[in-house]
C-alpha positions in Angstrom: 130.3 67.4 55.4 128.9 63.9 55.2 130.5 61.0 53.4 128.4 61.5 50.2 129.5 65.2 50.0 133.1 64.2 50.4 132.9 61.6 47.6 131.0 64.1 45.4 133.7 66.7 45.9 136.5 64.2 45.3 134.7 62.8 42.4 134.6 59.3 41.0 137.7 58.0 39.3 137.9 59.4 35.9 135.6 62.4 36.6 136.7 65.7 35.2 138.6 68.0 37.6 136.3 70.9 36.5 133.2 69.0 37.6 134.8 68.1 40.9 135.9 71.7 41.5 132.4 72.9 40.6 131.0 70.5 43.2 133.5 71.7 45.8 132.6 75.3 45.1 128.8 74.7 45.3 129.2 72.9 48.6 131.4 75.4 50.3 131.0 78.9 48.9 128.4 80.0 51.4 130.5 78.9 54.4 133.6 80.4 53.0 131.7 83.7 52.4 130.3 83.6 55.9 133.7 83.1 57.4 135.1 86.0 55.3 132.2 88.3 56.1 132.8 87.6 59.8 136.5 88.4 59.3 136.2 91.4 57.0 132.8 92.8 58.3 132.2 94.1 54.9 130.2 92.5 52.1 132.4 93.7 49.2 135.7 92.8 50.9 134.2 89.4 51.9 133.2 88.7 48.3 136.7 89.6 47.1 138.4 87.4 49.7 136.0 84.5 48.9 136.9 84.9 45.2 140.6 84.8 46.1 140.1 81.6 48.1 138.5 79.9 45.2 141.1 81.2 42.7 143.8 79.7 44.8 141.8 76.5 45.2 141.4 76.2 41.5 145.1 76.9 40.9 146.1 74.1 43.3 143.2 71.7 42.8 145.1 69.2 40.8 147.6 68.9 43.7 144.9 68.2 46.3 145.4 64.9 48.0 142.3 63.4 49.6 144.4 61.1 51.7 145.8 64.1 53.6 142.6 66.0 54.3 138.9 66.3 53.4 138.0 68.8 50.7 136.5 71.1 53.3 139.6 71.0 55.5 141.9 71.6 52.5 139.8 74.5 51.4 139.7 76.1 54.9 143.5 75.8 55.0 143.5 78.0 51.9 141.0 80.3 53.7 143.4 80.6 56.6 146.3 81.5 54.3 144.2 84.1 52.4 143.2 85.7 55.7 146.8 85.8 57.0 148.0 87.4 53.7 145.2 89.9 53.8 145.9 90.8 57.5 149.6 91.3 56.6 148.7 93.5 53.7 146.4 95.5 56.0 149.2 96.0 58.5 151.6 97.0 55.8 149.2 99.6 54.4 148.4 101.0 57.8 152.1 101.3 58.6 152.7 103.1 55.2 149.8 105.4 55.9 151.1 106.3 59.3 154.6 106.9 57.9 153.2 109.3 55.3 151.0 111.3 57.6 151.1 112.6 61.1 147.8 111.2 62.4 146.5 109.0 65.2 144.4 106.1 64.2 141.7 105.6 66.8 140.1 102.6 65.1 136.7 101.9 63.7 134.2 99.2 63.6 132.2 98.6 60.5 128.6 97.7 61.6 126.3 95.4 59.6 123.1 97.2 58.5 119.9 96.1 60.0 121.2 94.8 63.3 118.4 94.5 65.8 120.5 94.4 68.9 123.5 96.7 68.3 124.6 96.6 71.9 124.8 92.8 72.0 126.7 92.7 68.7 129.1 95.3 70.0 129.6 93.5 73.3 130.3 90.2 71.4 132.7 92.0 69.2 134.5 93.5 72.2 134.6 90.2 73.9 136.0 88.5 70.7 138.5 91.4 70.4 140.0 90.6 73.8 140.8 87.1 72.8 144.2 86.1 71.4 144.3 85.8 67.6 144.4 82.0 67.6 141.3 81.7 69.8 139.4 84.2 67.6 140.3 82.2 64.6 139.2 78.9 66.1 135.8 80.4 67.2 135.2 81.8 63.7 136.1 78.5 62.1 133.7 76.8 64.4 130.7 79.1 64.3 131.0 81.1 61.0 132.5 78.4 58.9 130.8 75.5 60.6 133.9 73.3 60.8 134.1 70.4 63.3 136.7 70.5 66.0 138.7 67.8 64.1 138.6 69.8 60.9 139.7 73.0 62.8 142.6 71.0 64.3 143.7 70.0 60.8 143.5 73.6 59.6 145.3 75.2 62.5 147.7 72.3 63.2 146.4 71.3 66.7 145.0 68.0 68.0 141.2 68.0 68.2 141.3 67.8 72.0 143.2 71.0 72.2 140.8 72.7 69.8 137.9 71.7 72.1 139.7 72.9 75.2 140.5 76.3 73.5 136.9 76.6 72.4 135.6 75.9 75.9 138.0 78.2 77.6 137.4 81.0 75.1 133.7 80.8 75.2 133.8 80.9 79.0 136.0 83.9 78.9 133.6 85.6 76.5 130.6 84.7 78.7 132.3 86.2 81.8 132.9 89.4 79.8 129.3 89.6 78.8 127.9 89.2 82.3 
């Protein structure tokens, strides 16, 4: 996000919070959706999660402090919290399902329609799946959400240099897996 976008989302002194929030939404909804679609791998679930992010952002918008983080970094911290809550809910539902039935879950992978190169997408997904959760999260924040290393560091609570090292190491590991 450039300086003009930051100022626009923060709004001039005296601007209405609704106008500032609308600007924040317009600037970031596509990136939030892209992140959620990468996470959920399902259009409808990604839409629901994106809506949940902006509902939370609206709820806490008046408490946003631009001295602590840029609007995008603040918003992606909310994204991260929504994803974690959703993952916990998924685990809880899976555990309840297993407790109620005598079944073995073999797993599934929901494929996007219209993929031209299914094998490459599957190989990338497999390589991502072998990475630890933190590394997957950093890669998705970088490539699906388009955050800078510094912004990712603010979201995940790591110094920028560590984020860069994790990205480099993770991408090398994935490249080795694909060759």
